[in-house]
TORVEXMAR-90903 format. One record per residue: residue in three letters; x, y, z of N, C-alpha, C in turn. Coordinates in steps of 0.02 Angstrom, whole numbers, plus 50000, padded with zeros to 5 digits. Example, Ala and Ser with C-alpha at 12.3 -4.5 7.8 and 13.67 -1.06 7.14 Angstrom:
2
ALA506604971650390506154977550390506604983550390 SER506424988850354506844994750357506455000250394 
//
This chain:
628
MET505334781848264505234783648342504394782248362 THR504374778948418503624777348431503384782348466 PRO502534782548460502334788848481502294790748561 ILE502524784848596502454785248667503334789848675 LEU503834785748652504334788848662504424797148641 TRP503974798048584504024804148564503674809048622 ALA503184807948642502844811248693503334812448745 PHE503644807748787503924809148841504644813048811 LEU504884814048752505434817948743505254824648736 LEU504604825248699504324831748695504074834548770 TYR503904830648817503844833048885504404836248924 GLY505164832448902505824833248929505964837348909 ALA505904841148852506064846648819505704853548841 TYR504914851648852504724858748875504174856248940 GLY503954851148945503444850849021503714853249080 ASN504274849749102504614848949145505194852449165 ASN505424855349116506264857649111506254865449116 LEU506554867249159506734875249164507264877449134 GLU507864872449096508244874749070508324881449021 ASN507604879448988507674885048931507134891048960 CYS507154892349023506804897449049507374903349062 LYS507124908949048507554914849075507324915149148 LYS508094915049191508134915349256507984922549298 TYR507624922649340507544929849376507524927549460 ASN507694933149473507724933149565507344939549580 LEU506824936549639506294942249662506394941749726 ASP506524948849760506344950949838505684949949843 PHE505294947049878504624947149900504594950149982 ASN504214955250002504314957250061503674955750081 LEU503684953050145503074951050176503064951750258 LEU502324954550285502414956150354502564948650379 ALA502944947750445502974944450477502334940550533 GLY502254935750549501774933650589500994934250573 ASP500884934750501500364932450467500104928150437 PRO500134920350450499924913750430499534912750353 LEU499084917250367498764917450294499074919950249 MET499484924850256499894928450198500574925650176 ALA500834920550231501364915650225501054910650185 GLN500484907650191500174903550147500164905250074 ILE499904911850071499924914449992500464915449969 GLU500954919349998501484918949976501914911749930 ASP501764906149997502034900549958501734898149913 ASP501004899749897500804898349826501084902249751 ILE501114909449790501494912749732502164911349714 ARG502624909649766503224907849750503274900749704 GLY502764897549719502644890649690502424891249620 ASP502114895749605501844898649524502434900849486 LEU502844905249537503344908449494503884902249484 ALA503894898349526504494895149516504404890049457 LYS503984889649426503814883949374503894888149311 LEU504144894749315504464898449251505154901349265 GLY505524896649316506074899249326506414906649369 PHE505874907449401505954912049450506094909549512 THR506644913749553506854912049628506634916449654 VAL506244915749705505914920949753506284920149823 ASN506494927949846506834926949896506324930549947 THR506034925750000505384929550029505794932350090 ARG505514938650105505864941050173505274942650225 LEU505314939050283504894939050344505154945750382 LEU504754952250375504984958850417504434958250469 SER504724962550524504504966950569504074973050542 LYS503504974450561503074978950549503574985550518 PRO504104989050582504384994650557505024993550489 ASP505154987950480505524985750425505164983450362 PHE504474980650364504204981050316504024988050283 ASN503824992450332503674999550309504255002050293 ALA504885001750317505535004450286505655000650212 GLY505634994250204505614992850148505204995050086 MET504604995050120504024997250063504075004250031 GLN504435008450097504415014950082505145017850052 GLN505555013050042506215014450017506375011249957 GLY505885007849922505905003149868506484997849871 ASN506514994849938506914990749944506414983949933 PHE506164981049853505724976249860505674974849788 SER505634967849760505224967049690504564968049698 LEU504344961849751503554963149755503464963849824 CYS502794966349833502554969849901501884969849906 PHE501624967049956500914968149953500714976949992 THR500104976949944499814983849985499144982249969 GLU498694988749991498074988449979497674993249982 THR497164994349932496935002149931496325002550009 TRP496175007550011495985011150070495215009850076 GLY494775009650018494175007950031493735013750033 PRO493125014250042492755019750039492825023250105 PRO492665029650099492675034450055493315035750019 TYR493855032450040494435035450034494695035449940 ASP494335028349922494615026949856494115031049811 PRO494495031949745495095032749725495605038349741 HIS495255043949763495515049049769496055048849818 SER496125046749879496335047349934497145041849918 PHE496875038049909497305031949897497935033149828 ALA497575036949779498025039049720498555044849738 THR498145049449788498675055249806499225051349853 GLY499075048349895499675044249917500095042749896 TRP499945041649834500535037249773501235041649763 PHE501065048049776501495052749776501825057949842 ARG501605053549897501975056949961502545053149993 PRO503095054949994503615050350004503455047850066 ASP503845041950086503695037050126502985036650156 ASN502855034950100501945032650132501795027050113 GLU502005024650046501615016750023502115013149963 ALA501895008749949502535004449912502525008349839 HIS501885010649816501945016149751502245019849741 TYR502605022949786502915029249787503635027849740 PRO503955023149770504575021249743504405018449680 ALA504015012449659503905009649606503735012749556 LEU503515018249549503115023649507503765026849475 ASP504285025949499504895030149483505065026049407 GLY504955020849399505165016349343504605015349272 MET504125020749270503605020249230503845021349157 GLU503515016949106503745017049045503705024049005 PRO504105024848963503975033748943503475031748875 PRO503015036448877503055044848892502935045448946 MET502605039248986502215042149043502745043549121 THR502735047749157503125048649210502855049249270 LYS502985048849334502785049549397502295056549396 SER502745062249377502635068249374501875069149346 ILE502045067549279501465067049231500835064849262 LEU500995058449294500235054749323500195058749387 GLN500525061349430500465066049499499945071849457 THR500145075049409499805079449376498995077449367 MET498875072449342498355069749320497965068349374 VAL497975066149424497775065949484497685072249522 SER497995077049516498015083549552497375087449510 ASP497285086149445496915088049400496105087249404 VAL496025078649412495565078249395494975079049471 VAL495345079149533494935081249598494655089949585 LYS494885091049534494615099249533494075099649477 LYS493925092549446493375094749397492745094549433 LYS492275100049401491615101649419491075095749397 THR491185092449332490555088349317490745081649324 GLU490305078049333490455069849330490615068849257 LEU490455069749212490875067949158491495069949149 ALA491605075449164492425076649146492775072949220 ARG492555071349268492775067249331493055060249294 GLN492425058249261492395050749238493125049349201 GLN493085056149142493615054949099494285055549113 GLY494335059249177495065059549207495305052349241 TRP494815050149274494725043049314495045037149258 THR494705039449223494765032749153495455033849133 ALA495605039749116496275040449091496835038649127 ILE496835039949217497215038349259497195030649254 LEU496705027849273496585018349285496755016849225 GLN496805019249158497125014849088497855015849099 GLU498005020649122498775021549112499065017049162 MET498905016749234499005013549278499075006649261 HIS498535003549232498334997749201498884995049143 LYS498995001849115499564998849037500254998549088 GLN500465001149142501145000349154501184994749196 ALA500734990449209500784983149241501224984149315 ILE501044990649336501414989649416501024987549468 SER500394985649464499954984049513499544977849481 LEU499684973249529499464966649516498814964949558 PRO498214968349555497574965949582497364959149615 MET497564957349677497364950549683496614948749703 TRP496224951949762495714950549781495314956349806 SER494854956149806494374961649839493974959149919 ARG494254963649971494074961750016493284963250038 ARG492984957150060492274957550085492294957550173 MET491964962250207491974962250279491294957050303 PRO491424951950320491184944150351490784949250410 ALA490094945050412489614945250487489344939550504 VAL489624938450557489264930950579488854932250659 TRP488084929950653487674932350716487454926150727 ASN487234928250791486664922150821486064924550801 ARG485694916050779484994919550758484524921450797 ARG484814924250854484324925850914484254934850894 LEU484684936150852484744943250840484594943750733 ALA484144948450731484024950750666484214957350643 ASN484184958350557484114964750535484724966850538 TYR485254962250531485954967650522486274968350450 ARG486344973850426486594977450389487234979850374 ALA487694977250338488414978750313488504987350307 GLY489034989250345489174997150329489494998350259 GLU489545003250249489885006650182490565007250186 GLN490675008150253491595009250256491815002150286 GLN492445001050303492764994650321492594994750387 PHE492615000350430492534998950498491825002450528 ASP491385002450472490655004150477490234997550498 TYR489974998950564489714992650602488804995850627 PRO488414995750590487924997850610487464994150652 MET487674993350705487384989750761486754993050792 HIS486434999150776485895000450787485374999150754 ASN485564994250697484954993750647484744985850696 LEU485184983050741485004975850754484294975850795 LEU484104969150787483284967550813483374962850858 VAL483194961350929483274955850967482594951450952 VAL482814944950931482074941250903482034936150975 SER482664934651020482474933051081483084931851128 GLY483014932551184483384931951242483694940451255 SER484184942251284484454948551318484464953451256 ASN484294961051276484484965151232484924967451238 THR485654963551276486354966051267486654961351231 VAL486974965051181487404960751133488074959151144 ASN488224954151142489184952551158489384951851092 VAL489904956951062490064957250996491134957051004 ALA491204953150942491974954250932492134957550861 PRO492264963350873492154968250807492984967550767 GLY492984968950714493634969150681493974975750692 ALA494584975850708495014981050739495554983650672 GLN495824989050677496674989150645497044983150667 THR497094981850724497504975750713497224968450700 GLY496554968250668496294962650660495884961450716 LEU496164957150768495684956450843495724962950871 PHE495254964450902495244969950956495744969051023 VAL496184976551011496564974751059496524980751122 THR496664986851090496504993151127496064998751103 THR495975003751138495445008251122495645015451089 GLY496445016051096496775021651081496495028551141 PRO496575035351116496315040151165495435040751155 MET495155037551093494435038651092494295044751069 ASP494815049051041494445056451014494195055550952 PRO493805059850928493665059650857494135062350801 HIS494685066150826494985071650787495805068550757 SER495905061950800496555060150780496775052750761 TYR497155048950740497215044450699497615038350756 ARG497635032850715498055029150761498385029950828 PRO498225026350884497965018850885497215019950893 ASN496775026750893496135027250897495765019750860 GLU495285018350876494855014450833494475017050791 PHE494295014950734493835017450691493025015850696 PHE492855009550714492365008050752491955010250818 ILE492525011750858492285015250913492095023950908 SER492335027050856492265032950846491675032750796 ASN491595028250772490845028550719490305026750765 TRP490435022450814489825023150857489555028050914 MET490155033050930490095037150964489985044950924 TYR490235045750864490275052850852490015052550757 GLU489745058850780489445058850692489765066050650 GLY489655065050595489835070550551489355074150515 LEU489555080250469488885083150430488495077950391 VAL489105075250351488695070050302488985063550319 SER488505057950281488765050750291488855047750223 TYR489255042750215489405038950150488845034050146 GLY488545033250076487945029450066488205024550014 PRO487735020749986487805015349939488055018849876 ASP488435016849841488865019649777489025024649785 GLY489405027349849489805033849844489065040849856 THR488635037949855488155043549882488225046049941 ILE488245053449937488385056450015487635059950019 LEU487635056250102486795056550130486955061350183 PRO486265065850209486285069650264486395065950316 HIS486825070950375486985067750436486685073150482 LEU487335077750519487185081150581486875086950515 ALA487025088150458486635092750412486155090150381 THR485595092750356485175089150322485225091350251 ARG485435097050226485575097250166486075103250164 TRP486365105750093486835108850082486795112550004 THR487025117350004487295120149947487855120949924 ALA488185123449860488865123449841488585131249797 SER489315134349792489085140749751489905143549724 ASP490155144749671490725148149653490685153349685 THR491375155549713491635162449723492065165849672 ALA491935172949676492215177949636493095177649626 ASP493295172249683494105173849666494255164349659 GLY493735163249621493845156349601493975150149650 GLY493655152449701493475145249744492595143549760 GLN492465140249819491845137549810491895139349898 GLU490885140449896490755139749961490175134349969 TYR490275131750031489685126050035489255128550100 THR488545128550110488225130450160487875124850171 PHE487945122550249487515118150243487035118550319 THR486385116250307486115117950366485845111950405 LEU486095113550472486205110950519485565107850551 ARG485545101150561484895097350601484825100150658 SER484145100150674483825103950735483615098350771 GLY483675101250843483445095850889483975090850916 VAL484605090650885485055085350908485505089450970 THR485565083651012486015084951067486385079251069 PHE487275080851113487585077351119487455073151173 HIS487935067851204487795063751249487715066751309 ASP487915072851331487985075251382487465081251395 GLY487125081651334486425087151328486555093251318 ALA487405094851295487435101251235487085100151189 ALA487045106451162486665106451082487125107951034 TRP486865102650987487025104750916486885108950880 ASN487325114050857487285120450839487865120850798 CYS487775127050756488355129450711488885130950759 ALA488855133850823489495134950870489885128450883 ALA489615123450902489985117950896490245115850842 ALA489915115450783490145112350718490815117050714 LYS490905124150716491355130050707492115126650754 MET491705125750824492495123550878492725118350841 ASN492415111350818492755106050789493205108050740 PHE492925112350697493375113550634493975118750666 ASP493895122450706494425126950744495035122350768 HIS494875117950793495295112750822495585108250757 VAL495295106750735495535101350683496075104350640 LEU495685110250600496125113350544496515119150574 GLN496605119650633497005126650645497875124450631 PRO497915131850598498685130950568499205130050625 PRO499675125550611499935122650564499585114950543 LEU498965112250582498745106850583498385107050492 ASN498355110550475498065110850405498605109550337 ASP499155108650374499755105850348499645099850319 LEU499875098250257499995091150225500375086550283 ASN500755088950317501265085150357500745081150418 PHE500295083850428499745080750493499155077650446 HIS499085078750379498435075650352498645073950267 GLY499265070250280499515070550204498985067050152 TRP498545065350169498115059750117497385063750116 TYR497405068250164496775070650177496935079450140 HIS496625080850070496705085950056496165090950065 LEU495735089450104495115093950125495425099550169 ALA495755096950202496275103450248496705107450208 LYS497025104550159497195108950115496825113350064 HIS496375112150062495855117550012495275121850059 THR495225118450115494945122550168495095129750177 LYS494795134950154495105140650174494785144950229 SER494335144150251493905147750300493225143150322 TRP493075144750376492225141650386492025148550449 ARG491115149050436490935154250487490145152050491 CYS489925155350540489115153650559488745158650538 ASP488325157850491487895162250450487345163250523 SER487155157550558486565158350597486725153550620 PRO486425150650693486445145050739486395138650683 SER485905137750644485765132250590486185133350543 SER486565138150530486915137850462487655137850473 PHE488075132450431488715132450439489035133850364 VAL489495138950362489795140050290490535136950273 ILE490825133850239491385132850233491595136150165 LYS492135138250167492485142550105493135136550076 LEU493125135550014493735131449992494125136249935 ALA494735136149946495155140049903495095138549832 ALA495015132949811494815130949743494255124649731 PRO493925124349685493375117249677493855111049699 TYR493575106849734493815101349760493215093449763 TYR493075091449712492545086649724492385082349775 PRO492935079449790493175075649859492945078049918 PHE492655083349918492555089049981492085085050023 LEU491525082349977490805080850040491215073050062 GLN491465069550009491775063350027492155062250100 GLU492495067950081493085068050139492645068650209 LEU492295073050192491805075750273491465068450296 SER491225063950255491055057750273491545051750307 LEU492055055150311492535049750325492285049250408 ILE492705043750454492545042250514493015047350560 ARG493455048450533494045053650571494475057050506 PRO494545064350529494495067550579494115071950606 LEU493675073150548493105078850566492135075650590 ARG492275071550642491585070750666491535074750742 MET491295075050768490885081350826490965079350875 LEU491375082750916491425083050995491115087751033 SER490825084151091490305089851120491005096451149 PRO490675103051150491145108351175491315106151239 ASN491025102351301491105100851348491625096451346 SER491955092451297492485087051302493075090651288 PHE493145096151269493755100051258493945100551319 LYS494655103451313495065103551384494765108951430 SER494425115251405494215120051451493565122351446 GLY493235116751399492415117051382492415120751333 PRO491665124551316491595130151263492045136151228 SER492585136651296492995142951290493645139651256 THR493835133051265494475131651250494815135051180 ASP495485138351194495775140551139496185137051091 PRO495885136651035496315131250988497105130950972 LYS497255135250995497985137150996498445135751072 THR498185136151119498425134251165498285129651205 GLU497675125251203497505118851227497135115451157 ASN497315113351117497045108851040496945102451076 SER496355101251042496255094351054496625089551010 CYS497015091550976497675086150950497905082251005 PRO498155075250977498595071751034499145073551065 LEU499405073251122500035075751147500475074851103 LYS500655069751083501395067551041501435074250962 TRP500965074150957500965079650893501425085450910 SER501225089750960501605095850967501805100750897 PRO501305101950846501645104850783502015113050800 SER502435111750758502635120450751503045120450674 VAL502555123250637502815125250578502815131750551 GLY503445133550515503525140250486503335148650543 GLY503665143750616503625148350669502955149250701 THR502325145550673501605144750698501815138250748 THR501445139050821501675133350864500865132350880 ILE500635127550913499985127450934500165120650979 THR499945121451060500015116251103499355111051110 CYS499545104151089499155097951090499035096851182 VAL498335096751179498245093551248497615089151246 GLY497515086351206497045080051194496335084051219 VAL495825077851241495325081051276495055077451338 ARG494485079151358494415077051422493935072251441 SER493535070951385493075065351386492765064851311 PHE492225059351299492105055951251491465054851237 ILE491285062151218490575063351197490365066951135 GLY489935062451090489755065051039489135063451028 THR488775062850967488025063650951487765057150933 GLY488195052350933488035044350890487645040350920 PRO487395036050899486955030450912487135027951013 TRP487695026951012488005024151054488505027651111 LYS488325027151182488645030451228489245026351266 PHE489975029251272490385025751297490205025451364 ASN490085018551401489975018451476490655016051514 GLN491005010251491491485008951546492145002851511 LYS492715004951542493195000451494493334995451552 VAL493244988751543493474983351606493994979751590 LEU494414980151646495224978651628495384971151659 ARG495944968651636496054962651664496554963951705 PRO496754959551768497354960251811497984964151781 ASP497944961451715498884964451696498824970751647 GLY498014971951657497944980351644497774980551567 SER497714972851533497344973651469496654972651456 ILE496474976051412495514976251401495254971851392 LYS494864969651452494364964351438493834965851390 GLU493534970651407492984973551373492674980551374 LEU492304982451332492014988851321491384989051331 ILE491014991851368490434992951369490215001251339 PHE489504999151292489365007451262488515005851273 ASP488285010951297487395009751308487275014151254 ARG486655012451240486185014651183486085023051203 ASN486005027351160485955034151171485025034751172 PRO484685035851209484035035751208483825042251185 THR484165047251161483935053951134484275054351061 TRP484495047651030484885048450971484135051550901 TRP484425055850859483935057750826483825052050771 GLY484205047750767484015042250687483675036550750 THR483535030650708483145024750710483475020050738 HIS483255017850818483655012950828483245006850820 GLY483655000950842483244994450843483114995350930 ASP483154986850945483064987451005483704984151052 VAL484304985851042484844983151081484974988351130 GLN484974986851191485054991651234485924994251260 LYS486314988051243486904989151259487324983751220 ILE487994986651212488394983051178488954981751216 VAL489224975451212489804975551254490534970651213 VAL490924973851188491564973951147491994967951185 LYS492084961851163492414957351193493044957451168 GLN493714954751209494304954951182494354947651187 TYR494764945751131495114937851133495904937551100 ALA496044932551131496814932151122496794930251058 ASN496374926051004496664922850952495894919550919 SER495984919850847495244917450827494974911350842 ALA495394906550867494984900350891494634901450951 ASN494824905051001494464908351064493694912351031 VAL493894915350979493164918850967492684914250919 LYS492984908650900492474902750868492194900350920 ALA492634897350975492374894751036491774897551054 ALA491904904651074491434909551110490824908951080 LEU490634911451010490214909850949489754902750986 LEU490214896850964489844892250969489554889151038 SER490024892751101489564892751165488964895051181 GLY488954902751137488474906751163488724910451203 GLU489284912451223489584919951265489624924351212 LEU489794922851146489754930051087489204928151049 ASP488894934151052488244933351005488454935950931 MET489064938750907489224941650846489834944250833 VAL490044942550776490874945050747490614948950688 VAL490804955150683490864958750626491534961950601 GLY491734961750538492254963650520492714958850503 GLY493504961550468493834957450451494414955550506 GLY494794949550498495164949850540495074946250605 VAL494524944050614494384941650680494344934250684 LEU493884931650616493964922850609494284922850539 THR494694917150540494964913750470494434913150421 PRO494684914450362494144913250309493884905250315 ASN494234901850331493884894650335493334893650392 THR493524897450445493044898050493492404900650460 VAL492254908350435491894910850409491494906550358 LYS491724900550311491554896450285491134891050316 GLU491554888750375491264884250400490494887450450 PHE490514892150476489744895150509489294896250441 GLN489584896350377489174897850328488754891850301 THR489174886150308489054880650279488874875950346 GLN488954876350374488884869450433488504870850519 HIS488454879250514488034881050567487334886550558 GLN487244885050490486614889750475486154890050500 ASN486034884250554485434883650590485374887750627 THR486044890550667485884893450726486244899850718 PHE486634901650663486974907750652486804910250582 GLN486844915650575486684920450501487634922050476 THR487594919650426488214924150403488214927150344 LYS488504933650334488424940450277489044940950264 LEU489034942350198489824943450163489534951850143 GLY490004957550155489804964150152490134964650067 PRO489784970350035490144971649962490854971049962 PRO491164970749906491874972849920492054979449933 LEU492534980349959492744986949999493364989949968 MET493884985249973494604985349947495044981649915 ASN495334982849874495894978149838496424976649883 THR496614970349882497434969049893497694968549834 ILE498374971849844498694971949780499474969349796 ILE499844967249751500504965649752500724971149699 VAL501214974149725501514980649692502314978949652 LEU502154979349583502854975849552503274982849548 ASN503864982349568504304988549583504774989149516 ALA504434995349480504704996949397505344999549411 ALA505445001149471506125005249463506655001949504 ARG506614995649502507174990649524507204984949483 PRO507724981549462507864976549436507764969649477 PRO507424963649434506994964249351506354966949352 THR506054970049398505364970549379505424977249319 ASN505944980149332505944988049283505924986649217 ASP505824980049203505654977549136504704975549145 ILE504664978649099503754978649092503534970949055 ALA503994967749021504034962648997504084956949065 VAL504504958049102504394951949169503824955049221 ARG503594960649218502924962049261502464959249214 ARG502334959549175501874956049129501804948249140 LEU502334944149128502624936649138502314936449209 ILE502584940049275502314938449315501474938849337 ILE501134942749309500594944149319500154938449296 HIS500404936649227500174930149182500234923149228 ALA500634924249273500884916249302500694915749365 ILE500334920949402500144920149468499294917849473 ASN499104912449476498514910149498498024913149540 LYS497864920249541497474919149606496604918249628 ALA496474914949567495884912049574495994905649613 ALA496394902449597496554896349649496814898449721 ILE497054904849726497214906449793496764909049826 VAL496404913349795495694914149833495174908749851 ASN495064905149817494804897749816495104893849868 THR495864892149886496114887649911496144891449985 GLU496574896849986496744899850049496204904250084 MET495894905650041495064911550090494504908350061 SER494554900950056493854896250058493284900450019 GLY493654905349968493274907949911492624913049945 ILE492834916550002492594922950036492724926550006 GLU493294929749975493464934849937493344935249877 GLN493304939249830493224940449759493904941149726 VAL493974937849676494614939649625494514945949602 ALA495034950449612494974957649582495324957549509 ASP495254961149459495384962549400495544970449378 SER495514972449451495564982149425495974984249485 LEU496304990349480496504992149542496084993849604 PHE495334996049593494964997849643494374994049634 PRO493994991449674493324987649677492764992949612 LYS492664989449565492294992349512491714996649546 ASP491424995649609490855000349654491195007049664 ALA491755007149672492175014849707491975019349645 PRO491845025049684491645030749615492195031849558 TYR492025031549502492325032449434492735027349420 CYS492575020949455493125016749432492885010349408 ASN492035009949379491865004949330492285004749277 VAL492765003949260493065005249196493294998749159 ASP493204998549104493614991449073494094992349037 LEU494574988349067495464989549053495504985249006 THR495904986548964496174979648922496894983348896 PRO497244976348872497234969948885497184967748956 ARG496734963148964496674959649023497234956149061 TRP497444957749116498184954749134497724949249173 ASP497474943949142497224937249192497684931549182 TYR497704927349240498184920249236498084918149160 ASP498644916549150498824912949075499334910849096 PHE499464903149116500034900549122500334898749058 GLU499994896549013500274895048947500554901848910 LYS500274905548917500594911248884501194913148931 ALA501154912048990501844915349030502464910149011 ARG502214903449003502714899348989502974900348920 LEU502644901748865502974904448802503244910348807 MET503094913948844503464920948851504234920348884 ASN504304915348925504984915848962505204908848957 CYS505004904148936505254896048927505314893348862 PRO505504897348798505494894148736505884885848728 VAL505414883248695505574876148685506224873848654 LYS506764870548673507354868548631507154866648561 THR507554866648517507434862448459507694854148472 ILE507354851848437507444844448426507494842048365 THR508104839048353508204835848275507794830448269 THR507474831048191507014825648181507274824548106 THR507024818148085507154816348015506514818947968 ALA506534820447889506244824047862505594819047882 SER505544811547878504874809447876504574810547945 GLN504814812947987504684813748057504484820148074 GLU504584824848020504404834148032503834834548026 GLU503424831647990502594835447979502324832048038 SER502384826548055502024822148115502194824248175 ASP502914826048194503234827748249502944834348278 ASN503004838548224503054846448222502164847848252 THR501654841548222501144841948242500934841348307 ILE501374837648331501094834748410501464841348457 LEU502104843748424502394850048463501974853748460 ILE501614857848406501124863848406500564862748469 ALA500344855148447499574853848504499994855448574 GLY500384853048594500694852748653500954858948673 LEU501194863648639501274870448651500704874448670 VAL500144874748606499624878848610499264876748663 LEU498984870348659498284867948709498694867248780 GLY499394866648797499604865648863499314859948897 ILE499504854548864499094846348894499894843948923 GLY499794840148976499974837349005500364829848985 VAL500874825549020501104819548991500754816448965 PRO500294814349012499674809048989499324810748923 CYS499084816848928498674819648855499154820248804 ILE499704820248813500114821348761500414813248734 ALA500384809448760500534801748771499814800248703 LEU499274802148758498814799848701498844802648627 ALA498944809848642498854813048572499394808248508 GLY500004808148559500354803048498500104796948475 LEU499704793248523499554787348504498934787348445 ALA498574791948468497894794448419498204795648352 PHE498784799948340499174802648274499404795148240 TRP499784792848284500064785648268499544781848216 PHE498994780348249498424774948223498074779148165 GLY498144785148182497674790248129497964793148075 ARG498634791448053499094794948011498924793047947 ARG498814786147930498504783147858497944787247835 LYS497444786947877496874790347856496964798047850 GLY497444802147891497424808847876497884808547814 TYR498334804647795498604805347729498114804947672 SER497774801047690497124798947639496644804847637 ASP496444808647673496114815047676496424819947660 LEU497074820347665497384824947628497484824447552 GLU497544819247542497614817447450496984818647415 SER496344817747463495734820147424495594826647437 GLN495864831147486495774837747481496004841947422 MET496724837947410497204841347356496904838447299 LEU496614834347268496284832847209495684837447201 GLU495394839547267494754844347240495024850947237 LYS495634852447257495954859047251496094859447171 GLN496324853647155496424854247073495844854447034 LYS495304850947053494894851147011494544859047013 ALA494574861447067494444867447069494654874947038 GLN495354872247025495754876646996495544877046928 LYS495544870546894495494869246824494754872146814 ALA494204870946852493594874046847493654882346823 LYS494094884746862494194891346879494454895046803 GLU495074890146801495394890646721494894891346660 MET494424886546665493894887346615493444891546618 SER493224894046671492764899946682493084905246650 ASP493744905946685493944914146656494104911546575 THR494104905846544494324907446476493594909246427 VAL493024905846446492454905646418491914910246441 GLY492224914746495491674918246525491054915946575 ILE491174908346593490424905346625490634907846693 PRO490084911846740490204911646806490374906146853 ASN491024908246900491004901646945490624898846971 SER489924901746987489374899447035488914892946995 THR489094894446927488794888246881489194881646876 VAL489734882146889490094876346866490194869346923 
//
């Protein structure tokens, strides 16, 4: 048999033949209307097809996507961690909330002896730990177990891009997804009004929501963050920083709980001139945590509400919060953009005297009634906080859609401002229009994800650097593929590992995202609190390993004289994973080098025989081997 013919026979038996692969069918749920994710799905489907997988992609509307995710009707499904300050504790808590997120059904199929119930206990226990060491040990065990189960395939870490005209300077990325600290900006030239297109929950900004600080969607995070402030803020590496409180102390109580005493910042006023003091802080807590709003039905991921037992004013500048039990993420959750940011007492329905039971600031659609306790939600009457920016007006188009929002600098803000006087939020129909507005000078700045495509961000970074500054923030949250361990065929951990090894996520990041994001190898970004853990074995892309796992080579009958040389080529092809051209070259090299190989082999055999004889002689006369 000629070497070239043998190489092609080998390739036919292994390189491009799926007959030997075990066949699997996967249902991949994907949100319709996202062209980037559709491209990524195509890459994933192509990777898996090389190993005999058939991927049935289901492009679903948002309601259908959520329903399929929550009910476990999927093999593969994208999800995303929540980023700081939510990770890791809030996201992990959400795993055990029905109808919340893809991990809830997927974890029903965990490999024994681990179960979802045991994992839930591990998460519940770790948030009660008082020391840094105990917390780290608890989270290490949780992360190692989740890694071992191979249910979550981390794909990439998202970084929030910012692109701004070089007439501006001193922008620094925020520490949360929708944290855009525009107050740091300095104007190098031109107008002190900045036109910006910020990333929103919808990607491109569309609507404001009711703009109160106490409720959720469709309220926009970035708007709340500009106008409202909390007791504390989230800093680099998870550090909790003073904000409307300048310091705090924590102490254990006789009943097993804890008390936090906050010293409030003096001299602060709301945008309407109302004083910031303990009465204002207590009023906001009275409304946000008024029973039954402290029930997890309203704050399912937010366990501060569950653990906070009472609050009081010891003085106009001293606010005390009592916890029923130790809960280390308490300060972390106080730093969230919602729901415990501070609203002016004058913005409540009936001003400072507003009753939290009969005129609660909660949105009208809630109307909570639990266990015979009912409160009336009436919303708020104005949007007044203490933050660096004051809401001015909303400009509408003839069809009622928002054209722009205008925010004015808060001249009495207690913090340090740059020299921007006004922010105009511009609304655009698509990313192409945003790009055109930047290039024309109509728009000064883009901040946040989902506004420009990755390719466009890369273009500004590499082709327009003379006019624009481009900056990528730190990794904030990880995009993950959840592998449903409770539904065949991904209920088999070997299949889950096979899928993980088969998907080339580095190629996806480089090709589809222009290298803007970072390849992820852990459930949470490494700089999330307690998440810098070395997880082994590494579930890296390893196509050759995946192919050996799922596509065993069929036996090729050979003659005895061919067996040694032919098996040598076969093993080389399997282990090295070389393609047809390389195999052909290997075959030729082996063919022409065979004579030399046999000669070398004979020489090696002679040397071995000599050594054996020498050993026998040394054993007989007692001469050390080293002297022979």
